[in-house]
Structure formats: structure tokens, C-alpha cells
C-alpha positions as a Markdown table, in Angstrom:
| # | Residue | x | y | z |
|---|---|---|---|---|
| 1 | Met | 42.7 | -18.6 | -63.2 |
| 2 | Thr | 39.9 | -19.2 | -60.7 |
| 3 | Leu | 42.1 | -18.7 | -57.5 |
| 4 | Phe | 43.5 | -15.5 | -59.0 |
| 5 | Phe | 40.0 | -14.1 | -59.5 |
| 6 | Ala | 39.0 | -15.2 | -56.1 |
| 7 | Val | 41.7 | -13.1 | -54.5 |
| 8 | Leu | 41.2 | -10.2 | -57.0 |
| 9 | Thr | 37.5 | -9.9 | -56.6 |
| 10 | Pro | 37.5 | -8.2 | -53.0 |
| 11 | Phe | 40.1 | -5.7 | -54.1 |
| 12 | Val | 37.9 | -4.7 | -57.2 |
| 13 | Gly | 34.9 | -4.8 | -54.9 |
| 14 | Ala | 36.3 | -2.3 | -52.5 |
| 15 | Ala | 35.9 | 0.4 | -55.3 |
| 16 | Leu | 32.5 | -0.9 | -56.2 |
| 17 | Val | 31.3 | -0.8 | -52.4 |
| 18 | Ala | 32.4 | 2.8 | -52.2 |
| 19 | Leu | 30.4 | 3.8 | -55.3 |
| 20 | Ala | 27.3 | 1.9 | -54.1 |
| 21 | Ser | 27.4 | 3.7 | -50.8 |
| 22 | Arg | 26.3 | 6.9 | -52.8 |
| 23 | Arg | 22.8 | 5.3 | -53.2 |
| 24 | Gly | 22.4 | 4.4 | -49.6 |
| 25 | Arg | 23.6 | 2.4 | -46.6 |
| 26 | Ser | 21.8 | -0.6 | -47.6 |
| 27 | His | 23.2 | -0.6 | -51.2 |
| 28 | Ser | 26.7 | -0.4 | -49.7 |
| 29 | Ala | 26.0 | -3.6 | -47.6 |
| 30 | Trp | 24.4 | -5.5 | -50.4 |
| 31 | Ala | 27.4 | -4.7 | -52.6 |
| 32 | Ala | 29.8 | -5.9 | -49.9 |
| 33 | Gly | 27.8 | -9.2 | -49.5 |
| 34 | Ala | 27.6 | -9.7 | -53.3 |
| 35 | Val | 31.4 | -9.3 | -53.6 |
| 36 | Thr | 32.0 | -11.8 | -50.8 |
| 37 | Leu | 29.6 | -14.3 | -52.5 |
| 38 | Ala | 31.4 | -13.7 | -55.8 |
| 39 | Ser | 34.7 | -14.5 | -54.4 |
| 40 | Met | 33.2 | -17.8 | -53.0 |
| 41 | Leu | 31.8 | -18.7 | -56.4 |
| 42 | Trp | 35.3 | -18.5 | -57.9 |
| 43 | Leu | 36.4 | -21.3 | -55.5 |
| 44 | Val | 33.4 | -23.6 | -56.2 |
| 45 | Pro | 34.9 | -25.3 | -59.3 |
| 46 | Ser | 37.9 | -26.4 | -57.2 |
| 47 | Leu | 36.1 | -27.5 | -54.1 |
| 48 | His | 36.2 | -31.2 | -54.8 |
| 49 | Leu | 40.0 | -31.4 | -55.4 |
| 50 | Pro | 41.1 | -31.1 | -51.7 |
| 51 | Phe | 38.6 | -33.8 | -50.8 |
| 52 | Asp | 40.1 | -36.0 | -53.4 |
| 53 | Gly | 43.6 | -35.5 | -52.0 |
| 54 | Thr | 44.7 | -33.1 | -54.7 |
| 55 | Thr | 46.5 | -29.8 | -54.4 |
| 56 | Leu | 45.7 | -27.3 | -57.2 |
| 57 | Ile | 48.4 | -24.9 | -58.2 |
| 58 | Gln | 47.8 | -22.2 | -60.7 |
| 59 | Thr | 50.6 | -19.9 | -62.0 |
| 60 | His | 50.3 | -16.8 | -64.1 |
| 61 | Glu | 53.1 | -14.6 | -65.6 |
| 62 | Trp | 53.5 | -11.4 | -63.8 |
| 63 | Met | 57.0 | -10.0 | -64.5 |
| 64 | Pro | 58.7 | -12.6 | -66.9 |
| 65 | Ala | 61.8 | -10.4 | -67.3 |
| 66 | Leu | 62.4 | -10.7 | -63.6 |
| 67 | Gly | 61.3 | -14.2 | -63.2 |
| 68 | Leu | 58.3 | -13.3 | -61.1 |
| 69 | Asn | 55.0 | -15.1 | -61.4 |
| 70 | Leu | 51.6 | -15.0 | -59.6 |
| 71 | Ala | 51.3 | -18.4 | -58.2 |
| 72 | Phe | 48.3 | -19.7 | -56.1 |
| 73 | Arg | 47.6 | -23.0 | -54.5 |
| 74 | Leu | 44.4 | -24.6 | -53.0 |
| 75 | Asp | 44.7 | -27.6 | -50.7 |
| 76 | Gly | 42.5 | -28.7 | -47.7 |
| 77 | Leu | 43.9 | -26.2 | -45.2 |
| 78 | Ala | 43.9 | -23.4 | -47.7 |
| 79 | Leu | 40.2 | -24.2 | -48.4 |
| 80 | Leu | 39.4 | -24.2 | -44.7 |
| 81 | Phe | 40.9 | -20.8 | -44.1 |
| 82 | Ser | 39.2 | -19.4 | -47.3 |
| 83 | Gly | 36.0 | -20.6 | -45.9 |
| 84 | Leu | 36.5 | -18.9 | -42.6 |
| 85 | Ile | 37.6 | -15.7 | -44.2 |
| 86 | Leu | 34.7 | -15.6 | -46.6 |
| 87 | Gly | 32.0 | -17.2 | -44.5 |
| 88 | Ile | 32.7 | -15.1 | -41.4 |
| 89 | Gly | 33.2 | -12.0 | -43.5 |
| 90 | Leu | 29.7 | -12.4 | -44.9 |
| 91 | Leu | 28.2 | -12.6 | -41.4 |
| 92 | Ile | 30.2 | -9.4 | -40.5 |
| 93 | Val | 28.9 | -7.7 | -43.5 |
| 94 | Leu | 25.3 | -8.3 | -42.2 |
| 95 | Tyr | 26.2 | -7.4 | -38.6 |
| 96 | Ala | 27.9 | -4.1 | -39.5 |
| 97 | Arg | 24.9 | -2.9 | -41.5 |
| 98 | Tyr | 22.9 | -2.7 | -38.3 |
| 99 | Tyr | 25.7 | -1.9 | -36.0 |
| 100 | Leu | 27.2 | 1.2 | -37.4 |
| 101 | Ser | 25.2 | 4.4 | -36.7 |
| 102 | Ala | 23.9 | 6.9 | -39.3 |
| 103 | Arg | 27.0 | 9.1 | -38.7 |
| 104 | Asp | 29.4 | 6.4 | -39.7 |
| 105 | Ser | 30.5 | 6.1 | -43.3 |
| 106 | Met | 29.2 | 2.7 | -44.5 |
| 107 | Gly | 31.0 | 2.8 | -47.8 |
| 108 | Arg | 34.3 | 3.5 | -46.2 |
| 109 | Phe | 34.0 | 0.7 | -43.7 |
| 110 | Tyr | 33.0 | -1.9 | -46.2 |
| 111 | Ser | 35.8 | -0.8 | -48.6 |
| 112 | Tyr | 38.4 | -1.2 | -45.9 |
| 113 | Met | 36.9 | -4.6 | -45.1 |
| 114 | Met | 37.1 | -5.8 | -48.7 |
| 115 | Leu | 40.7 | -4.8 | -48.8 |
| 116 | Phe | 41.4 | -6.8 | -45.7 |
| 117 | Met | 39.4 | -9.8 | -47.0 |
| 118 | Gly | 41.4 | -9.8 | -50.2 |
| 119 | Ser | 44.7 | -9.6 | -48.5 |
| 120 | Met | 43.8 | -12.5 | -46.1 |
| 121 | Leu | 42.7 | -14.6 | -49.1 |
| 122 | Gly | 46.0 | -13.8 | -50.8 |
| 123 | Ile | 48.0 | -15.1 | -47.8 |
| 124 | Val | 46.2 | -18.4 | -47.5 |
| 125 | Leu | 46.2 | -19.1 | -51.3 |
| 126 | Ser | 49.7 | -17.9 | -52.2 |
| 127 | Glu | 52.3 | -20.4 | -53.5 |
| 128 | Asn | 55.1 | -17.9 | -53.8 |
| 129 | Leu | 56.6 | -16.7 | -50.5 |
| 130 | Ile | 57.4 | -13.2 | -51.8 |
| 131 | Gln | 53.8 | -12.9 | -53.0 |
| 132 | Leu | 52.5 | -14.2 | -49.6 |
| 133 | Leu | 54.6 | -11.5 | -47.9 |
| 134 | Ile | 53.0 | -8.8 | -50.0 |
| 135 | Phe | 49.6 | -9.9 | -49.0 |
| 136 | Trp | 50.9 | -10.2 | -45.3 |
| 137 | Glu | 51.9 | -6.5 | -45.3 |
| 138 | Leu | 48.6 | -5.6 | -47.0 |
| 139 | Thr | 46.8 | -7.0 | -44.0 |
| 140 | Ser | 48.8 | -4.8 | -41.7 |
| 141 | Leu | 47.8 | -1.7 | -43.9 |
| 142 | Ser | 44.2 | -2.6 | -44.2 |
| 143 | Ser | 43.8 | -3.4 | -40.5 |
| 144 | Phe | 45.4 | -0.1 | -39.7 |
| 145 | Leu | 42.6 | 1.6 | -41.7 |
| 146 | Leu | 39.9 | -0.5 | -40.0 |
| 147 | Ile | 41.2 | -0.1 | -36.5 |
| 148 | Ser | 41.4 | 3.6 | -37.0 |
| 149 | Tyr | 37.9 | 3.8 | -38.6 |
| 150 | Trp | 36.6 | 6.0 | -35.8 |
| 151 | Gln | 39.1 | 8.7 | -36.5 |
| 152 | His | 37.6 | 11.1 | -34.0 |
| 153 | Arg | 38.7 | 8.8 | -31.1 |
| 154 | Glu | 42.3 | 9.2 | -29.8 |
| 155 | Glu | 42.4 | 5.6 | -28.5 |
| 156 | Ala | 41.5 | 4.2 | -32.0 |
| 157 | Arg | 44.2 | 6.2 | -33.7 |
| 158 | Gln | 46.7 | 5.1 | -31.0 |
| 159 | Gly | 45.7 | 1.5 | -31.3 |
| 160 | Ala | 46.0 | 1.5 | -35.1 |
| 161 | Arg | 49.5 | 3.1 | -34.9 |
| 162 | Met | 50.6 | 0.5 | -32.4 |
| 163 | Ala | 49.2 | -2.4 | -34.3 |
| 164 | Leu | 50.9 | -1.1 | -37.5 |
| 165 | Ala | 54.2 | -0.6 | -35.8 |
| 166 | Val | 54.3 | -4.0 | -34.2 |
| 167 | Thr | 53.1 | -6.0 | -37.2 |
| 168 | Gly | 55.1 | -4.0 | -39.6 |
| 169 | Met | 58.2 | -4.8 | -37.6 |
| 170 | Gly | 57.4 | -8.4 | -37.8 |
| 171 | Gly | 56.8 | -8.2 | -41.5 |
| 172 | Phe | 60.4 | -6.9 | -42.0 |
| 173 | Ala | 61.6 | -9.8 | -39.9 |
| 174 | Met | 59.6 | -12.2 | -42.0 |
| 175 | Leu | 61.0 | -10.6 | -45.2 |
| 176 | Gly | 64.6 | -11.4 | -43.9 |
| 177 | Gly | 63.5 | -14.9 | -43.2 |
| 178 | Phe | 62.0 | -15.5 | -46.5 |
| 179 | Leu | 65.1 | -14.1 | -48.3 |
| 180 | Leu | 67.3 | -16.5 | -46.2 |
| 181 | Leu | 64.8 | -19.3 | -47.0 |
| 182 | Gly | 65.0 | -18.6 | -50.7 |
| 183 | His | 68.8 | -18.4 | -50.5 |
| 184 | Ile | 68.9 | -21.8 | -48.8 |
| 185 | Val | 66.5 | -23.6 | -51.1 |
| 186 | Gly | 67.1 | -21.7 | -54.4 |
| 187 | Ser | 63.4 | -21.0 | -54.9 |
| 188 | Tyr | 60.6 | -19.0 | -53.3 |
| 189 | Glu | 57.8 | -21.5 | -54.5 |
| 190 | Leu | 56.2 | -23.1 | -51.4 |
| 191 | Ser | 56.1 | -26.6 | -53.0 |
| 192 | Val | 59.9 | -26.5 | -53.5 |
| 193 | Val | 60.5 | -25.2 | -49.9 |
| 194 | Leu | 58.2 | -27.9 | -48.4 |
| 195 | Ala | 60.2 | -30.6 | -50.3 |
| 196 | Ser | 63.5 | -29.3 | -48.9 |
| 197 | Gly | 63.1 | -29.9 | -45.2 |
| 198 | Asp | 66.3 | -31.8 | -44.7 |
| 199 | Leu | 68.3 | -29.1 | -46.7 |
| 200 | Ile | 66.9 | -26.3 | -44.7 |
| 201 | Arg | 67.6 | -28.0 | -41.3 |
| 202 | Ala | 71.1 | -28.9 | -42.2 |
| 203 | His | 72.0 | -25.4 | -43.4 |
| 204 | Pro | 74.0 | -23.0 | -41.1 |
| 205 | Leu | 71.5 | -20.3 | -41.6 |
| 206 | Tyr | 68.5 | -22.5 | -40.4 |
| 207 | Leu | 68.3 | -21.0 | -36.9 |
| 208 | Pro | 68.3 | -17.3 | -37.9 |
| 209 | Thr | 65.8 | -18.1 | -40.7 |
| 210 | Leu | 63.5 | -19.8 | -38.2 |
| 211 | Leu | 63.7 | -17.1 | -35.6 |
| 212 | Leu | 63.0 | -14.4 | -38.2 |
| 213 | Ile | 59.9 | -16.1 | -39.5 |
| 214 | Leu | 58.7 | -16.9 | -36.0 |
| 215 | Leu | 59.1 | -13.2 | -35.1 |
| 216 | Gly | 56.8 | -12.2 | -37.9 |
| 217 | Ile | 54.2 | -15.0 | -36.9 |
| 218 | Phe | 54.3 | -14.0 | -33.2 |
| 219 | Thr | 53.8 | -10.2 | -34.0 |
| 220 | Lys | 50.9 | -10.8 | -36.4 |
| 221 | Ser | 49.1 | -13.3 | -34.1 |
| 222 | Ala | 49.7 | -11.1 | -31.0 |
| 223 | Gln | 51.5 | -13.9 | -29.2 |
| 224 | Phe | 53.5 | -13.2 | -26.1 |
| 225 | Pro | 55.5 | -11.0 | -25.7 |
| 226 | Phe | 54.1 | -9.1 | -28.7 |
| 227 | His | 50.5 | -9.4 | -27.3 |
| 228 | Phe | 50.3 | -5.8 | -26.0 |
| 229 | Trp | 49.0 | -4.2 | -29.2 |
| 230 | Leu | 45.8 | -6.4 | -29.4 |
| 231 | Pro | 43.9 | -4.8 | -26.4 |
| 232 | His | 44.5 | -1.3 | -27.9 |
| 233 | Ala | 43.3 | -2.3 | -31.1 |
| 234 | Met | 39.9 | -3.3 | -29.6 |
| 235 | Ala | 39.1 | 0.5 | -29.7 |
| 236 | Ala | 37.8 | -0.2 | -33.3 |
| 237 | Pro | 34.1 | -0.9 | -33.9 |
| 238 | Thr | 32.9 | -4.3 | -32.8 |
| 239 | Pro | 32.6 | -5.7 | -36.3 |
| 240 | Val | 36.2 | -4.8 | -36.9 |
| 241 | Ser | 37.4 | -6.5 | -33.7 |
| 242 | Ala | 35.2 | -9.5 | -34.5 |
| 243 | Tyr | 36.6 | -9.9 | -38.0 |
| 244 | Leu | 40.1 | -8.9 | -37.5 |
| 245 | His | 41.1 | -10.3 | -34.2 |
| 246 | Ser | 38.6 | -13.0 | -33.4 |
| 247 | Ala | 38.0 | -14.4 | -36.9 |
| 248 | Thr | 40.9 | -13.8 | -39.3 |
| 249 | Met | 43.8 | -11.5 | -38.2 |
| 250 | Val | 45.3 | -14.2 | -35.9 |
| 251 | Arg | 45.2 | -16.9 | -38.6 |
| 252 | Pro | 47.9 | -15.7 | -41.0 |
| 253 | Gly | 50.5 | -17.0 | -38.3 |
| 254 | Cys | 48.6 | -20.4 | -38.2 |
| 255 | Ser | 48.6 | -20.7 | -41.9 |
| 256 | Cys | 52.4 | -20.4 | -42.0 |
| 257 | Trp | 52.5 | -23.7 | -40.2 |
| 258 | Arg | 50.4 | -25.4 | -42.7 |
| 259 | Gly | 53.4 | -27.0 | -44.5 |
| 260 | Cys | 53.8 | -29.9 | -42.0 |
| 261 | Ile | 50.1 | -30.4 | -41.9 |
| 262 | Arg | 49.8 | -30.5 | -45.6 |
| 263 | Arg | 52.7 | -32.9 | -45.8 |
| 264 | Cys | 51.4 | -35.2 | -43.1 |
| 265 | Pro | 47.7 | -35.8 | -43.5 |
| 266 | Ala | 46.1 | -38.3 | -41.1 |
| 267 | Pro | 45.9 | -41.8 | -42.5 |
| 268 | Arg | 42.5 | -43.1 | -43.6 |
| 269 | Asn | 42.5 | -45.8 | -40.8 |
| 270 | Gly | 42.6 | -42.9 | -38.3 |
| 271 | Ser | 45.3 | -44.6 | -36.3 |
| 272 | Gly | 48.3 | -42.9 | -37.7 |
| 273 | Trp | 48.6 | -39.9 | -35.4 |
| 274 | Ser | 49.8 | -41.9 | -32.5 |
| 275 | Arg | 52.4 | -43.9 | -34.4 |
| 276 | Ala | 55.6 | -41.9 | -34.3 |
| 277 | Pro | 57.6 | -43.9 | -36.8 |
| 278 | Glu | 54.9 | -43.5 | -39.5 |
| 279 | Trp | 54.6 | -39.8 | -38.7 |
| 280 | Arg | 58.4 | -39.3 | -39.2 |
| 281 | Arg | 58.3 | -41.2 | -42.5 |
| 282 | Cys | 55.4 | -39.1 | -43.6 |
| 283 | Cys | 57.1 | -35.9 | -42.8 |
| 284 | Ser | 60.2 | -36.9 | -44.6 |
| 285 | Ala | 58.4 | -38.1 | -47.6 |
| 286 | Pro | 59.3 | -36.1 | -50.7 |
| 287 | Thr | 56.7 | -33.9 | -52.3 |
| 288 | Pro | 55.5 | -35.1 | -55.7 |
| 289 | Arg | 56.3 | -33.2 | -58.8 |
| 290 | Cys | 53.5 | -31.5 | -60.8 |
| 291 | Ser | 52.9 | -32.0 | -64.4 |
| 292 | Ser | 52.7 | -28.3 | -65.6 |
| 293 | Thr | 53.8 | -24.9 | -64.7 |
| 294 | Thr | 50.6 | -22.9 | -65.6 |
| 295 | Ser | 47.8 | -24.8 | -63.9 |
| 296 | Arg | 48.6 | -28.1 | -62.4 |
| 297 | Ala | 47.3 | -30.5 | -59.7 |
| 298 | Cys | 49.6 | -32.6 | -57.5 |
| 299 | Trp | 48.6 | -35.9 | -55.9 |
| 300 | Pro | 50.5 | -36.3 | -52.7 |
| 301 | Thr | 51.6 | -39.7 | -51.4 |
| 302 | Arg | 48.8 | -41.1 | -49.2 |
| 303 | Pro | 49.9 | -42.1 | -45.7 |
| 304 | Ser | 48.0 | -45.3 | -45.8 |
| 305 | Ala | 50.4 | -46.4 | -48.7 |
| 306 | Ile | 53.4 | -46.1 | -46.3 |
| 307 | Ser | 54.5 | -49.5 | -45.1 |
| 308 | Ala | 54.5 | -50.0 | -41.4 |
């Protein structure tokens, strides 16, 4: 349950931060910092697992009648992204306390920021593709609120609308790609998808699936030719730009490529990256099965064990 609570904490904290702002600006900042630290603490019991080469997967029933579950996973790359989201977020909380003027609503700013932080954590820790997409769209909505924080500025409102339109379009494209991917594989679990590389590449729908997912990634990460919304979004306060665009907003696209990185860790002897045959064998190695469906740990095949 620790991964679930790590993601849930910022969403609950958004309401707490708003309430704390009634007691003063500093109280709101302290509350936002405490929420961020609390989310970090939920990850502490599992910190050693990625370093041991273990992937933790936790599944909780959501809508059993529909076969939908909340599934979260923690591996080395997910831990790295979580550390960036929470660590940089904590610095931005401190920075924003002294950046925003007395006329700016501190509680509203930190509430929006907590919503964005929770959405980002949901993306990098999700095991289910549909669940990942929900958090993906939540980042678009929360970033819209943050970019338009200075509502009295026309350029801020215009930049927020443009960012929402472009990333929202990409989200619909990614939805289509995920639905096709689930149709091909027969499951929306990331572990199953990663183990079905040959099946996906051999399917006639492979190319449209790939293009739809890439469209979602490129729009979210402001890659050419969808980069035009990013300069307009810079009309937001500097802490927003620092957190959304420089620190975290461009990372959801990167995290979607984590499958091959997770499946192909560097051998311990440090010489495997330049050995193409070993790299190909590693990428085609089957993903190990897990022992449980509620809270389980997977031990991937170590590249050093692959014969040369």
C-alpha cells in the first residue's frame, strides 16, 4: 500500500494546503513542504528494492466488477523520477514562498502544485496503462491551472489554453495507442506489455499504435513540431516554469520509454553497453513472472548471467 499512499498524499495535501493558507502565507508553505516530505516517507521502506535489482508491484482492487485495479510499480527508473519530482518540488515550495508577492494567493498556488505533483507521481509509478493515462491527463489539467495562475494576464490565460489544447490532443492520441496496445497484448498491465515485444512488433497494428503513442509523448514533452506551446506557457510565475517545464513536465514522455531501460540494465562488469549481441539478447529476454497479484516483487534476469 505504500506506493498508493505516496501518490495519494499530494492530492489529499492539496486541500490541507488550502486550509492552512487561512492562517498565513508561511503556514501554507510549511504545509506544502510537509506534504512533500510525507510522500517521500511513504517510499522509504521500498528504497532498497531497486538497488537489489527488484521491481516492486502493488495491486489494489478498484472496480472488481469491471476488472479494474489500481496497480503501482517501483523500479530503479521510477525511483529516480520520483526523487526528481519530490526533491525538486520541495525546493520549488521554498522558492515560491519568497517569490510570490503579497497579492498572490499562496494557498491556491500550493494547492495547484500538489495536484500536479501527485499526477506526476501517478505517471511514473503506474503499472496499468489506463491508470497511467488518467494521471497523464491530470498533469494537463493541473498544469493548465498553474500556467494560468496569474489570471489577470492575458498572455498567461492564452498560454494555458494553448498548452491544454496541445497536450490534450496528444492525450487522446495516446489513449488510442494504449487501447490498440491492450488489444494486441490482451492486457493493460505494463509488465505484460513489456514481455510481449515480439508479439507487438509482428502485429499489423504495430505502426499506428507506435505513432499514436509517440504523438502523445511529443506533445507532452514539447518536441518539434509541437514545441510552440512551451514559450507561451512561460508566462506563468517563475516557480511554475521551473517545476513544470524545467524539472518535471517534460519527463512523462521520457518515462514512457522506460520499458527498454528497465528490461536492459547495464551488466555489472560495465562492458555490456557496447556489445550489440548481448544487448539484443537482453532486450529479447522474457520478463519473469511475479509470485502474487496483491503485493509482489519481481527479480529480473541479470545481464551478467547471460552467456556471451
